C-alpha positions in Angstrom: 28.1 -16.7 -14.8 28.3 -14.9 -11.4 24.7 -13.8 -10.3 26.0 -12.1 -7.1 24.9 -8.6 -7.0 26.0 -5.6 -4.8 23.6 -5.0 -2.4 22.2 -1.5 -2.6 22.4 1.4 -0.1 18.7 0.7 0.9 19.3 -3.1 1.3 21.7 -2.3 4.0 19.4 0.0 5.9 17.9 -2.1 9.1 14.4 -3.2 9.1 13.4 -0.4 11.7 14.7 2.6 9.5 12.9 1.2 6.7 9.7 1.2 8.8 10.3 4.7 10.0 10.9 6.2 6.5 7.5 4.4 5.6 5.8 5.8 8.4 7.4 9.5 7.6 6.2 9.1 3.8 2.6 8.1 5.1 2.6 11.0 7.7 3.4 13.5 4.8 1.3 12.1 2.2 -1.5 14.6 0.7 -5.2 13.8 -0.2 -5.7 12.2 -3.4 -8.1 15.1 -4.0 -4.9 17.0 -4.5 -3.7 16.2 -7.9 -1.8 18.9 -9.1 2.2 18.2 -8.6 3.3 21.6 -7.3 0.4 21.5 -4.8 1.0 18.1 -3.7 4.3 18.9 -3.2 3.6 22.3 -1.0 1.1 20.0 0.8 3.8 17.8 1.8 6.2 20.5 3.1 3.1 21.9 5.0 2.6 18.6 6.7 6.4 18.4 7.2 6.5 21.5 8.8 3.4 21.1 11.0 4.8 17.9 12.4 8.2 19.3 13.2 6.9 22.4 14.8 4.3 20.2 16.7 6.9 17.7 18.0 9.4 20.8 18.8 6.6 22.6 20.8 5.6 19.5 22.5 9.0 19.0 24.0 9.4 22.5 24.8 6.4 22.4 26.6 7.3 19.2 28.6 10.7 20.9 29.4 8.9 24.0 30.5 6.6 22.2 32.7 8.9 19.8 34.1 12.2 20.9 33.1 14.7 23.5 34.3 13.0 26.1 32.1 10.8 28.6 33.9 8.2 30.4 32.3 5.2 32.4 33.4 2.0 30.5 33.5 0.6 32.5 30.8 3.3 31.3 28.6 2.6 27.8 29.2 -0.9 28.3 28.4 0.1 29.9 24.9 2.3 26.8 24.5 -0.5 24.4 25.0 -2.9 26.3 22.6 -0.4 26.1 20.0 0.2 22.5 20.3 -3.7 22.1 20.0 -3.8 24.3 17.0 -0.8 22.7 15.2 -2.6 19.4 15.7 -6.0 20.6 14.2 -4.0 22.3 11.2 -2.1 19.1 10.7 -5.5 17.3 10.5 -6.6 19.6 8.1 -3.5 19.6 5.8 -4.0 15.7 5.4 -7.3 16.3 3.8 -8.1 18.6 0.8 -8.2 21.7 3.2 -4.4 22.1 3.2 -4.7 25.9 2.1 -6.9 26.5 5.0 -4.2 24.9 7.3 -1.5 26.9 5.6 -3.5 30.1 6.6 -4.0 28.9 10.3 -0.4 28.2 10.5 0.8 31.7 9.6 -2.0 33.0 12.0 -1.1 30.8 14.8 2.7 31.6 14.8 2.2 35.4 14.4 -0.2 35.5 17.2 1.6 33.4 19.5 4.7 34.9 19.1 3.0 38.2 19.5 1.2 37.0 22.9 4.5 36.0 24.3 6.0 39.3 23.7 3.2 40.9 25.6 3.0 38.6 28.3 6.8 38.6 28.8 8.4 41.4 27.4 11.6 41.3 28.9 12.5 38.4 26.6 13.9 40.6 23.7 15.0 37.7 21.5 11.2 36.9 21.1 10.8 39.8 18.9 13.0 38.1 16.2 10.4 35.2 16.0 7.9 37.6 14.6 9.4 37.2 11.4 8.3 33.7 11.2 5.0 34.3 10.1 5.9 36.1 6.9 8.5 33.5 5.9 5.7 30.8 6.4 3.4 33.0 4.4 6.0 33.5 1.7 6.0 29.4 1.2 2.4 28.8 1.2 0.3 32.0 0.6 0.5 34.5 -2.2 2.7 37.5 -2.5 0.1 40.0 -1.7 -0.8 38.1 1.6 3.0 37.6 2.5 3.4 41.6 2.0 0.4 42.1 4.1 1.9 39.8 7.0 5.1 41.5 7.0 3.2 45.2 6.9 1.2 43.9 10.0 4.2 42.7 11.7 6.1 45.9 11.2 3.0 48.1 12.4 3.0 45.9 15.3 6.7 46.4 16.5 6.3 50.0 15.9 3.4 50.6 18.1 4.4 48.0 20.6 6.6 50.2 22.9 3.4 52.7 23.4 0.8 50.1 24.5 3.1 47.5 26.4 5.0 48.3 29.4 8.6 47.2 29.8 9.2 47.5 25.9 11.5 50.4 24.6 12.1 51.6 21.2 15.8 50.3 22.1 14.5 46.8 22.0 13.0 47.4 18.5 16.4 47.3 16.7 15.0 44.5 14.9 12.6 46.2 13.1 15.3 47.1 10.2 16.1 43.5 10.2 12.6 42.4 9.9 12.0 45.1 7.1 15.2 43.8 5.3 14.1 40.2 5.5 10.6 41.1 4.6 11.7 42.6 1.5 14.0 39.6 0.6 11.1 37.3 1.2 8.6 39.5 -0.6 10.9 39.4 -3.9 11.2 35.7 -3.7 7.7 35.2 -3.2 6.9 37.6 -6.3 9.6 35.3 -8.3 8.0 32.0 -7.2 4.4 33.1 -7.8 5.6 34.5 -11.5 7.4 31.2 -12.0 4.6 29.0 -11.1 2.0 31.2 -13.3 4.5 31.0 -16.1 4.6 27.1 -15.5 0.8 26.8 -15.2 0.6 28.7 -18.8 3.3 26.8 -20.5 1.5 23.4 -19.2 -1.8 24.8 -20.3 -0.4 25.7 -23.6 1.2 22.3 -24.1 -2.0 20.4 -23.3 -3.9 22.5 -25.8 -1.1 21.9 -28.5 -1.4 18.0 -28.0 -5.0 18.2 -28.0 -5.0 20.1 -31.2 -2.2 17.8 -32.7 -4.4 15.1 -31.5 -7.5 16.2 -33.3 -5.5 16.9 -36.6 -4.2 13.3 -36.4 -7.5 11.8 -36.2 -9.9 14.1 -38.4 -10.0 14.5 -42.0 -9.1 18.3 -42.5 -12.1 19.0 -45.1 -15.1 17.2 -43.7 -14.0 17.4 -40.1 -14.9 13.7 -40.0 -12.7 11.0 -38.3 -10.0 9.6 -40.5 -9.2 6.2 -41.7 -6.3 5.8 -39.0 -9.0 6.6 -36.2 -11.3 4.4 -37.6 -9.4 1.5 -37.4 -8.5 2.1 -33.8 -11.9 2.9 -32.7 -13.4 -0.1 -34.2 -10.8 -2.6 -33.0 -11.6 -1.3 -29.4 -15.3 -1.3 -30.2 -15.1 -5.2 -31.5 -13.5 -6.2 -28.1 -16.4 -4.5 -26.5 -18.8 -6.1 -29.0 -17.5 -9.5 -27.7 -17.4 -9.2 -24.1 -20.6 -7.5 -24.0 -22.4 -9.7 -26.8 -23.9 -6.9 -29.1 -23.8 -6.2 -32.9 -22.0 -3.6 -34.9 -23.4 -2.3 -37.8 -21.2 -0.8 -40.6 -22.4 1.3 -43.3 -19.9 1.9 -46.2 -20.9 5.1 -48.4 -19.5 6.0 -51.9 -21.0 9.1 -53.5 -22.3 8.3 -57.0 -20.4 9.6 -60.4 -18.3 11.9 -57.9 -15.7 12.1 -60.6 -18.0 13.1 -63.4 -19.3 15.7 -60.8 -15.7 17.3 -60.3 -15.1 17.2 -64.1 -18.1 19.3 -64.9 -18.3 21.7 -61.7 -14.7 21.6 -60.4 -12.8 20.2 -57.3 -14.2 23.0 -55.4 -17.5 22.1 -56.2 -16.9 18.7 -55.2 -15.3 19.5 -51.9 -18.6 21.5 -51.1 -20.6 18.1 -52.0 -18.2 16.2 -49.7 -18.5 18.7 -46.7 -22.5 18.9 -47.2 -22.6 15.0 -47.2 -20.5 15.0 -44.2 -22.7 17.3 -42.3 -25.9 15.2 -43.4 -23.9 12.5 -42.0 -23.7 14.0 -38.4 -27.2 14.8 -38.1 -28.2 11.0 -38.5 -26.1 9.3 -36.3 -25.7 9.0 -32.5 -23.2 10.1 -30.1 -21.7 6.8 -29.9 -21.5 6.2 -33.7 -18.0 6.8 -35.4 -18.4 8.8 -38.7 -15.3 8.6 -40.8 -14.0 9.6 -44.2 -12.4 6.6 -45.6 -10.6 8.0 -48.6 -11.9 10.2 -51.6 -15.6 10.2 -51.9 -16.0 7.0 -49.2 -17.6 7.1 -45.9 -17.8 4.6 -43.2 -20.3 4.9 -40.3 -19.6 2.6 -37.5 -22.8 1.7 -35.2 -22.2 -0.1 -32.1 -25.4 -2.1 -30.8 -27.0 -1.7 -33.9 -28.7 -4.7 -35.5 -28.9 -5.5 -39.4 -32.5 -4.2 -39.3 -31.5 -0.9 -37.4 -28.4 -0.2 -39.5 -30.4 -0.8 -43.0 -33.1 1.3 -41.8 -30.5 4.2 -40.9 -28.7 3.5 -44.0 -32.0 4.0 -46.2 -32.9 7.4 -44.1 -29.3 8.8 -45.2 -29.5 7.7 -48.6 -33.1 9.6 -49.0 -31.9 12.6 -47.1 -28.7 13.1 -49.3 -30.9 12.6 -52.6 -33.2 14.9 -51.5 -30.7 17.7 -50.6 -29.2 20.0 -53.4 -25.7 21.6 -52.5 -25.6 25.3 -52.6 -22.2 26.6 -54.3 -21.5 29.8 -55.3 -24.9 31.0 -55.4 -26.0 28.2 -57.6 -27.7 25.1 -56.8 -26.3 22.2 -58.1 -27.9 18.8 -59.0 -28.9 16.1 -56.4 -26.2 13.9 -55.2 -27.0 9.8 -54.8 -25.3 7.5 -52.7 -24.4 3.7 -52.9 -24.4 2.0 -49.8 -23.2 -1.4 -48.6 -23.8 -2.7 -45.1 -22.1 -5.4 -43.0 -22.8 -6.6 -39.3 -20.2 -7.8 -36.9 -19.8 -10.4 -36.1 -22.0 -12.3 -38.5 -20.2 -11.1 -41.6 -16.8 -11.2 -40.3 -14.7 -11.7 -37.0 -11.8 -9.2 -37.9 -11.6 -5.7 -39.3 -10.4 -6.7 -42.6 -13.3 -9.1 -42.9 -16.2 -6.9 -41.7 -14.7 -3.8 -43.9 -14.2 -6.0 -47.1 -17.9 -7.5 -46.4 -19.5 -3.9 -46.8 -17.0 -3.2 -49.6 -18.4 -6.2 -51.4 -22.0 -5.1 -50.8 -21.3 -1.5 -51.7 -19.9 -2.6 -55.1 -22.9 -5.0 -55.8 -25.0 -1.7 -55.1 -23.0 0.2 -57.7 -23.3 -2.8 -60.0 -27.1 -2.8 -59.7 -27.3 0.7 -60.9 -26.4 3.1 -57.7 -28.4 5.1 -55.4 -29.5 1.9 -53.1 -28.6 0.2 -50.1 -27.4 -3.3 -50.3 -26.3 -5.8 -47.3 -23.5 -8.1 -47.0 -25.8 -11.2 -46.8 -27.6 -9.9 -50.3 -24.1 -9.3 -51.7 -23.5 -13.0 -51.1 -26.2 -14.4 -52.5 
């Protein structure tokens, strides 16, 4: 058998290129506090843009100072300030304040370009760079803020010929270009924002639907207690914790006495009312860490982590007494008292598996029923 495999494209890359790619990924990796995928993507885009602008501005500054490009001293100071601000904004974008960095980037580009126009009005090409502020805003800011940036840009270009010497209205032909670009960018920003809101809404709907379906799959629809499926999953996990931390688990198995006879006399609707009220009583007598389930028909199981035999038996007696003293109200009439037969087992004393521990509680329950019902029997008593 030939074990030779064709080398992949990445394996053909030289080592220095691998290191360069890894360094780039590290440089544009957002903070872990930014968890939403779309926001992490925007944070990566912002850091990549800042790094590129920072490098371009740095080399432009070097060429301006030491190279063939001659610029007024004020332009050089503006470029130095921009490089420093880009560095600060990149630092902010690496943390959870990337949105602040995006706001600062838009302001930096706009103010720096405007300052360059005012300092050197003879360079009419600079006018067109004013549109950069709006373009960057459309990527990272809301549609309203993007519209505001383009509006300010348009107004500034209108008043520049009246406040800066050397600029004529003929030099502001780019107004129409900026206005057109602004409208297009605004349309794109509105569509993007609406698209993102739609995605967020659909994601929320999917999460809520998943949670609802999960609840339906683990809850009994009548009593709203957990069902048998959830009991088996939760008890298996609880038994693992029990063995690791060395604590017992009390199991209470409950059966409503003469429930079939009750249904025959009063009807199934009245029987459902009994089960609902019994389930409510169970909820009021258990801790938040306990697991209360409708096991099937008129049988219930309560799982009590960190409960000894004595605590489990005491809690079972309290439940039995409270249910016996409670009279179910149904269609304006009071039904006769309901009694419970209860079997108790404790993990790991009475079994090392789910089947064994439930079988021990079930055996104790049937002993309680055979002994006359309306009583609590432990697995130890049942085996005696």
